[in-house]
SEROVEX-161635 format. One record per residue: x negated, z negated, y of N, C-alpha, C in turn. Coordinates in steps of 0.2 Angstrom, whole numbers, plus 5000, padded with zeros to 4 digits. Atoms other than C-alpha are relative to their C-alpha. Layout:
XZYXZYXZY...
END
This chain:
500450005007516750375117499350035001500649974999514950405116499750024993500249975007514150515102499249985000500750025001512450455095499850024994500349985006511450525082499649954997500450055003510450425070499350005003500650014996508850355078499450044997500749975003507150445077499649954997500450055003505850365067499449995004500650034996504450265075499450034998500849995000502650315078499950064996500349945004501850425064500550044997499549965004503550485057500450045005499649964995504250555073500050074999500049935000503650725071500250024993499749985007504050725052500750015000499350005000505850685055500350055004499849944996506050805069500050074997500149935004505350945058500450004994499650005006506350895043500749995001499350014999507950855051500249935000499850074999508750685056500349984993499650025006509950695041499650044994500349975006509250735024500550064998499649945002509850895016500549994995499550025005511150805006500749995003499450014997512450785019500249935001499950074999512250595019499949985007500150024993512250495035499749934999500350064999511350345041500449965006499750044994512250205052499449975004500650034996511250125066500349935003499850064997511349945072499449975004500550024996510349895087500249935003499950074999510249705090499649985006500450044995509849605106500349924998499850075001509849415102499549955004500450054996509349265112500249934996499950065004509149105102499649945002500350064998508748925106500049954993500150045006508048815092499849935002500150074999508148625092499649984994500450025006506648565081500149934998499850065003507348395080500649994996499450005004509048435073500050054995500149945005508448595064500750055001499549964999509948675072499950055006500149954995510048835084500750035002499449964997511248925095499750075002500249944998511249105099500550055002499549954998512049255107499750074997500249935003512049435099500450055003499749934998512449605107499850054995500249955005512549735093500450065002499749934999512749915097500050044993499949975006513449995081500250075000499949935000513350175078500350034993499749985006514550255066499850084999500249935001513650415060500450034994499749975006514850435045500650045002499449964998516350555044500649965000499450045002517450405041500249965007499850054995518550305053500049934998500150065002518150125052500549955003499550044998519549995053499849924999500350065001518549845047499250005000500750015001516749785048499949934997500150065003515849645039499349985002500750034999514349535043499849954994500350055005513249435031499949935004500250074997513149245035499649964994500450025006511749215022499949925000500150075000511449025027500649964997499450035003513248985021499949994992500150005007512549005003499749934998500450075001511548835005500549945001499550055000513048725003500349994993499750015007513748634988500650034999499449965002515048734979500050075002500149934998514448904986499950044994500149965006514349054975499350004997500750015003512449034974499949944996500050065004512648854969500350014993499649995006513948894956499650044995500449955004512949044949499449964997500650035003511348944948500149944995499950065005512148794939500450034993499749975006513048914926499650054997500449955004511749044922499649974995500350035006510849014906499349985002500750014998509149024914499950005008500050004993509248964932499350015003500650004996507848994945499849935001500250075000506848834944500049985007500050024993506748844963500649975003499350024998508648824964500349954996499750055005509348744949500649975003499450034997510548614955499949975007500250034994509748574971500550015006499549994995511048654982500649955000499550055001512348544975499949935002500250064998511348394980499849995008500250004993511048444998500549955004499650044996511648315011500250045007499749964995512548365027499550035005500549984995510948375038499550044996500549965003510048475024500350074998499749935001511348615021499850055005500149944995511248785029500750025002499449974998512648855039499950055005500149954995512949005050500850015002499349994998514549005061500150045006499849964994515249135073500549975004499650034995516049055088500450045004499649954996516649205097499850074998500249935002516649395093500550055004499649954997517249545104499750074998500249935000517149735102500250035006499949964994516949835117500449965005499750054995517449675127500749974998499450025003519049645117499949954994500150045006519249495105500350034994499749985006519449535087500149944995499950065005520049435072499550004995500550015006518849375059500149944996499950065005518849265044499449994996500650025004517349175036500249994993499950015008517349195017499349994997500650015002515849115011499450035004500549974996514349215016500150075003499849934997515349365022500549985006499550004995516249375039500450065000499649945001517749495037500350015007499749984993518249575054500550055000499549955000519849665057499950035008500149974993519649785072500650015004499449984996520849805086500150075001500049924999520449985088499450034995500449975005519550095075499350025003500649974998517750155076500050074997499949935003517850345075499450034998500649975002516650455067499550025006500549984994515050495078500149965006499950044994515450355090499749934999500350075000514750185094500549955003499750064998515450015097499549945002500450064999514749855105500349944999499750065002515049695097499549945004500450054996514549535107500349934996499850065004514549365098499649945003500450065000514049185100500049974993500050035006513449085085499649945000500450055001512648935079499849994993500250015007511748885063499649934999500450065002510848745054499550034994500549975005509248785044500049954994500050045006509348725026499449984998500750025003508048625017499850064996500349945004506848755009500250004993499850005007507648804993499850074997500149935002507648994991499950055006500249954995506649115003500049975007500050034993507249035019500149935000499850075000507348865025499449965004500550044996506348715033499749954996500450055003505048595028499950014992500149975007504448685012499549944997500450045004503448594999499350005003500750004997501848645008500049985007500050034994502448575024500150055006499849954995502948735033500749985003499450024997504248695046500650054999499549955000505248855047499850074997500049945003505449005036500650045002499449974997506749105046500250074998499749935002507449245035500749994999499350005001509249295033500349945004499850064996509549175048500650025005499549984995510749275059500650044997499449965002512449365058499750074999500349935002511949535050500550054998499549955002513049685050499950034993500149975007513349745032499950085000500149935000512849925027500650044998499449955002514150065026499650074998500349935001513550225017500550044996499549955003514350365006500449964995499750045004514850224994500549955003499650054996515750125007499749945002500350074998515449945012499649974995500450045005514149845004500049925002499950074997514849665009499949964994500150045005514049584994499949925001500250074998514049394994499349984998500750015001512349314994500049944994500150055005511949224977499350004998500750015001510049244978499650054998500449945002509549414974499850055005500349954996509249574984500450015006499749994994509649645001500150075002499949934998510249805009500350005007499850014993510349835028499950075004499949944996510549955042499350005005500649994995509050025052500249995007499850004993509049985070499449975004500550034996508049915085500249935001499950074999507849725087499749985006500350034994507549645103500249925000499950075002507449455100499649955004500350064996507049305111500149944996499950075003506749135103499749955004500350054996506548985113499949944995500250065004505648835104499549965003500550044998504548695106499350035001500649964998502948755115499449994995500550015005501848675101500050054994499949965006502548795088499650075001500349945001501648955083500450054996499549955003502749105078499750064998500249935002502549265069500550034995499549975005503549385058500150085002499849934998504449555062499950015007500049994993504149635078499449995004500650014996502849655092500249955005499950054994502649515104499950035007500049964994503149575121499649965006500250044995502449425131499449964998500650045003500749375123499649965005500550044995499849325139500449945003499750064998501249195142500049954994500050045006501249135124499449974998500650025002499449125120500049994992500050015007499149045102499750064996500449955004497949185098500350075001499849944999499049325103499850045007500249984993498449345121499450055000500549954999497349485127499349975001500750034999495449455127499949995007500250024994494849365142500649975005499450024996496649315148500049924999499950075000496849135153500849995000499250015001498649085147500249945004499850064996499548975160500349954996499650055003500148805155500750015000499349995000501948825150500449945004499650054996503248735162500549984995499550025004504348625152499849994993500150025007504448575134500050064995499949945004504848755127499750065002500249944999504248925126500550054997499549955003505249085124499550064998500449945003504449215112500550065000499649944999505049395115499750054995500249955005504949515100500450065001499649945001505449695099499750034993500249975006505449785082500450075000499749935000505849975081500150024993499849975007506750055066499949954994500150045006506849905054500749984998499350025002508349845044500149924999499950075000508049655046499549975005500450044995507149525057499849934997500250075002506149375050499549975005500650044997505149245059499949934997500250065003504249095054499649965006500350044994503648945065499749934997500250065002502548795063499549985005500550024995501448695076499349994997500750005003500048685063499750064998500349945002499848865060499350025004500649974998498148945062500250085000499949934999498249125069499450045000500649955001496949255063500350075001499849934999497049435068499450054999500549955001496149595064500250075002499849934998496249765072499650054996500249955004496049905060499850065004500249944997495150075064500650045002499449954998496850165064500549975004499550034995497650045077500549954997499650055003498549935065499749935000500250074999498449745069500249964994499850055005498449625054500049935003499950074998499049445058500049964994499950065005498849295046500149945004499950074997499649135050500149954994500050055005499348985039499849935002500150074998499148795039499349994997500750015002497248755038500049944995500150055004496948645023499450014995500649995004495448605012500150034994499949965006495248724998500550075001499649944998496548845006499850055005500249974994495848895022499450064998500549955002494348985014500350064996499749945004495449095003500450045005499749964994496449145019499550045004500649964996494849195028499850064996500249955004494349295013500650054999499449955000496149375012499950055005500049954994495849455029499550064998500449955002494549565020500450054996499749965004495849635008500750035002499449974997497449655018499950075003500149944998496749795028499850064995500149965005496049875013500650034996499449995004497749865004500450055004499749964996498549945019499850075000500349935000497350095019500150034993499949965007497450125000500750024999499349995001499350115000500250065005499849944996499450235015499750064997500349945002498350355007500450034994499749985006499250354990500750005000499350015000501050314994500350025006499749984994501350375012499749965006500350034994500650325029500549945002499650064998501250145034500250025007499849974993502250185050500049955006500050054995502150025060499249985002500750024997500649955071499849934999500150075001500749785064500249984993499750035007500849685047499749935001500250075000500849495046500149974993499950045006500549385031500049935002499850074998501349215034500149954995499950055005501249055024500749975002499350024999503049005021500450024994499549995006504549025009499949964994500050035006504548984991499650034995500449955005503349114983499750055004500149944996503249284990500650045001499449964998504549384999499850055006500149954995504549545009500550005005499649994994505149575026499750065004500349944996504949725039499449975004500750014996503149725046499749934998500250075001502849555037500249984993499850035006502949445022499949925001500150075001503149255018499749994993500350025007501949185004499849935001500350075000501549014999499350005000500749994998499848975004499549964995500450045004499148844992499850034993500249965006498448974979499350015000500749985001496849024972499950075003500149944997496049184979500450064996499749955004496649294965500850005001499350014999498449234967500250035007499849984993498449254986499950075001500149934999497749424986500650044996499549965004498949484972500750005003499350014997500549414980500050045007500149974994499949484997500150084998500049925001499749664989500750024998499349995003501449654980500550005006499550004994502349604996499950055005500249954996501449725006500350074997499749945003501949864994500750015001499349994998503749824998500150035006499949964994503449895015500250074999499949935001503550065007500750014997499449995004504950044994500649965002499450034998506049915002500150005008500050004993505549925020500150075004500049934997505350115024500550054996499649965004506150205010500749974999499550055000507350065007500650034996499449995004508550114992500449945001499650065001509949994990499749964994500350045005508949864981500549954996499550045004510549764976500250054994499749955005511149924967499450034995500649975003509449994962499449955001500650044999508249844961499450024997500649975003507049934950499750055004500349954995506750064963499649975005500550044996506049934974499549964996500550045003505349804963499550034995500449965005504749924950499550045003500449954997504050054961499549965004500550044997503249914971499549974995500450035005502549834955499550054998500449955001501850004951499450015005500449984994501050034968499549945000500450064999500349854969499549994994500550005006499549864951499450055002500549954999498650024956499549975006500350024994498149944973499549944998500450065002497449784965499450024996500549975004496449884953499550035004500549974996495649984966499649965005500350044995495249854979499849934998500150075002495149694970499849984993500250025007495149674951500150074996500049935004494649844943500349994993499750005007495649884927500150074997499949935003495650024915500750024999499349995001497450004912500449955005499750044995498249934928500849984998499350015002500049954921500149964993500050045006499649854905500549955000499550064999500649704911500750025001499349974999502149804916500350024993499849985006502249884899500149944995499950065004502049714890500649965002499350034997503449644901500650044997499549965002504549784896500149994992499950015007504149764877500349934998499750075001504549574878500750005002499349994999506149624886500450034994499749975006506649734872500049964994500050045005506149614859500449945001499650064999507149474867500750014998499349985001508749564864500549985006499650014994509349524881500050065005500049944995509049694889500750025002499449974998510349764900499850065004500249934997510349944908499849985007500350004993509349964924500550015005499549994995510950024932500449945002499650064998511649854932499949975007500150034994511949784949499649935000500550055000510649654953500449934999499650065000511949514956500349994993499650015006512749544939499750004993500450015006511349534926500249934997499850065004511849404913499549945000500550055000510149314914499550025005500649984995508749304927499550034996500549975004507549354913500150075000499849935001508449514910499950045007500049974994508549554928499250015002500750004998506649514932499750054996500349955004506049614917500250075001499749934999507149764920499750025007500149974993506849774939499250015001500750004999504949734939499650044995500449975006504249784922500350074998499849945003505349924916500150055006500049964994505549994934499350035001500649984999503650004935499850054994500149965006503550084917500450075002499749944999504850214923499550055004500449964995503650274937499350024996500649995004502050264925500250054995499849965006502950354911500250075003499849934997503550494923499350045001500649975001501650534924499950034993500149985007501650554905500450064999499549945001503150674906499850065004500149944996502750784920499250015002500750004998500850754922499949965006500150044995500050634934499950035007500149974994499550754947500750025003499449994997501350814949500449945002499650074998502050634949499749985006500350034994500750584962500250045006499849964995501250734973500749985002499350024999503050684970500149945004500050064997502750514976499950015008500149984993502150584993500650035003499449964998503550704994500649955001499450055000504850564990499949965007500050044993504150465005500150045006499949964994504050605017500750025001499349984999505850665014500549945001499450055000506750505011499849935004500150064995505950375023500649995005499450024995507350285033500650044998499449965002508650375022500449974994499750035006509150255008500150054994499949955006508850374993500349964994499850035006509550344976499650034994500449985006508950374958500050085000500049935000509550554959499550045005500549974995508550594975499349994997500750015002506950524967499950054994500149965005507250624951500050075002500049934998507650784960499350025003500749994997505950764970499550024994500449995006505050754953500150064996499949935003505950904946499750065004500349944996505451014961499350005000500750005000503650954960499850034993500249995007503550984941500350074997499749945003504751134938500449984994499650025006505551034924500649965001499450034999507250964921499949934997500250075002507250774920500649965000499450055000509050714921500149964993499950045007508950664902499649945001500450064999507550544907500349945004499650044996508550464920500649974996499450025004510150454909499849954994500250045006509250374894499749935003500550064998507950254903500449965005499750044995509050194917500749984998499350015001510850204911500149974993499950035007510550144893499449954998500650045003509450024883499750034994500349965006509050154870499250005001500850015000507150134866499750064997500449945002505750254862499649974994500450025006504950244844499950064996500249955004504050384836499549984995500550025005502950384821499850074996500349955004501850494810500349994993499750015006502850524795499650024994500549975005501650624784499550045002500649964999500050714784499850034993500249975006499550834770499750075001500449935000498450984766500550054999499649945001499251154768499650065000500449945001498151284761499349985004500650014996496751304774500149965006499850044995497651194786500349934999499750065000498551034789500749995002499350014998500350994790500249935002499850064997500950854801500749995001499250014999502750784801500049945004499850064996503250674815500749985000499350025000504850574816500249965006499750044994505950504830500449954997499650055002506550334825500449965005499650034995507150264841500550055003499549964998508650334850499950045006500149974994507850394865499450064999500549955001506950564864499550015006500549994995505350604873499550054998500649965002503950734874499549974996500650035003502450704863499450035001500749985000500650714866499749984993500350025006499850714849499350035000500749994999497950704849499750004993500350005006496950754834499250005001500750015000495150694833499650024994500449985006493850774821499449964999500550045002492450704812499350025004500649984996491250804823500049985007499950034993491850714839500450045004499549964996492950854846500749974999499350015001494750834849500550055003499549954998496350944852500649965000499450034999498050914857500650054998499449975001499750964850500549985005499550024995501050964864500750024998499349985002502850954860500549975005499550024995503950954875500750004997499349995002505850924873500250065003499749934999506751084873500549995007499650014994507951004887499649995006500450004994506450994899500050075003500049934997506551184901499350025003500749994998504651194902499549954998500650045002502951114900499749975006500450034995501950994910499350045000500649964999500351074917499549964996500650045003498751024907499749955005500350054996498050864913499349995000500850004999496250834919499849944995500350055005495250744905500450004993499650005007496550784891499750054996500249955004496050874876500350075000499749934999496351064875500650004995499449995004498051114869499950054995500149945005498051214852500750024998499349985002499951214849500449975006499450024996501451194861500650034997499449985003503151194853500549955003499450044998504851134860500249964994499750045005505650994850500749985002499350014998507550994851500249924999499950075000508150814854500549984994499650015006509450834840499649994993500450005006508050854827499649934999500350075001507450684820499350014998500749995002505850764813499750075003500349944997504650894819499350014996500649995004503350974807499650065004500449954997501851074814499450014995500649985005500351154805499450025005500649984997498551154812499550044996500449965004497251274807499349964999500550045002496051134802500149974993499950045006495751054785500149935001499950075000496250884782499449965000500650045001494550834777499650005006500450004993493850874795500349955005499750044995495050754803499849935000500250074999494550584809500649965001499450044999496150524816500650055004499449974997497950584822500449955004499750064996498750484836500550035005499549994994500350494847499849965006500250024993499850474865499549945000500650054999498150384865500049975007500050024993498450364884500449935001499650065000499750224880500550005006499549994995500950294894500750004997499350005003502350324882500249934998499850075001503350164881500349994993499850015007503450164862500049934998500050075001504049994856499749984994500350025006503250004839499550054998500649955000501550084839499650004994500450005006500950034822500050064996500049935004501450204815499950065004500249954995500750304830499450034998500749975001499050334822499849994993500350005006498250374806499350025000500749985000496450374802499750014993500349985006495350444789499249985000
END
């Protein structure tokens, strides 16, 4: 038996992890899965064979008697769970619809395990849709490792969702979710969820992957190419003469440290551009040159490095030495060290999608909450980060989050909202899932700045990244970070905004003269309580703020830069539906009274938030 601790973090995070401890101070654990794969792709049949050696480290306190692998390509077969779900849901993804049900035998996807051993001994396994159930002949004890060896073969499905061949833009291979992938086991147990088209959750490990394919193909994706001077295609070192390959095929050798997935894409028409940033990060772009598209891809190279720099400064240092933007897939999709995006876009769209998918490198790739269970902590936080990044480097906006708030308000008015705590696979409609994960998730982060102050929130974002990188945090972990940064109690915010669909609606109920002052009564109409920033603007152009934190916050946010001076600060018990305050200014001197002029409070009915005189 070998004892193996969770793996150290690559590059810039090594010192941080060693100083902070491999395990977070929660007592939780991280499994590890190191892959070695050797794959042969037949570009004529679109089929491939492979071998896999997986060293699995059980860092949990539990003895494991079973393991599970994902076989994602089995979803692309008539009658699969993805097919049935797409044909029964009220608002199917237009990219899927009923297309899976119509696939021909040479168009379907499949992934088959032909042999599997653990520590040299055969194990019993059963293929159940997109999950391989494995019964172990001997248990994997706590703090020990096991070596699984398998042979497998697959067929690349016609491009439908994320992965596949021969996309509408003519990309031959978008190879994501293409190999047997060990399921994650954490403090909640196994996460062997069938693939129906939504989110992913994986184990960090090192990948050593060799892909043998027709020599005319150009590849890119996750991992650092180990043999660039044998491959060429723009990867070779300056001044190197790449030898003519012997035979019809080339073997590409990639290594990827501390990632939870491995994607690659390939096409003989790809153009490969690369750019070395001052900080040592290399940006790769792979795309099919076409009239009207090539110009935008060339311009994109000016924005990808800027986006990496901005996000590293504001959300945590990007930890890898490479990022690749690759034409492929069916829209935009994130993977470790890379993204697949459709390429026939105008510049605005191309930059916007690149920024969003790059943003996932922080929240899906490095922090990596269980995005199946907490999709809003990935999609929402990424939407928040990408909106700020786009505004800073590409399209300046006074209110970068306006679109996210609008999306949330549409969700509320639709009557289809479900709590953000809903598992991503189990939302009743795609619309409810998308709006909750992307829009409401972004609003959660933006509104946190309203509650605790943007300075504390921004410090918390960095602390969250520093502490929870490579540790799969959950919503409680994020909220605790924000509590420590602000000194406030925030469990109520999580419980209302994440676990319910209760909404925020405050109004100015009455304003009247009270002797030499003015009496203002506010009312809570919605079911969710919130602190209130009430700004009074006077006819002489000055303004003041009445600050009403919730009593259950157990404190106040610090005064924010640029905000009016506070003249009153009083707690508002959440049980009280109204709150009356008196200011020492006559009503005749007041120009307007407004609840949250910053518009960070997600008030669903703002017509009663302001009175003017």
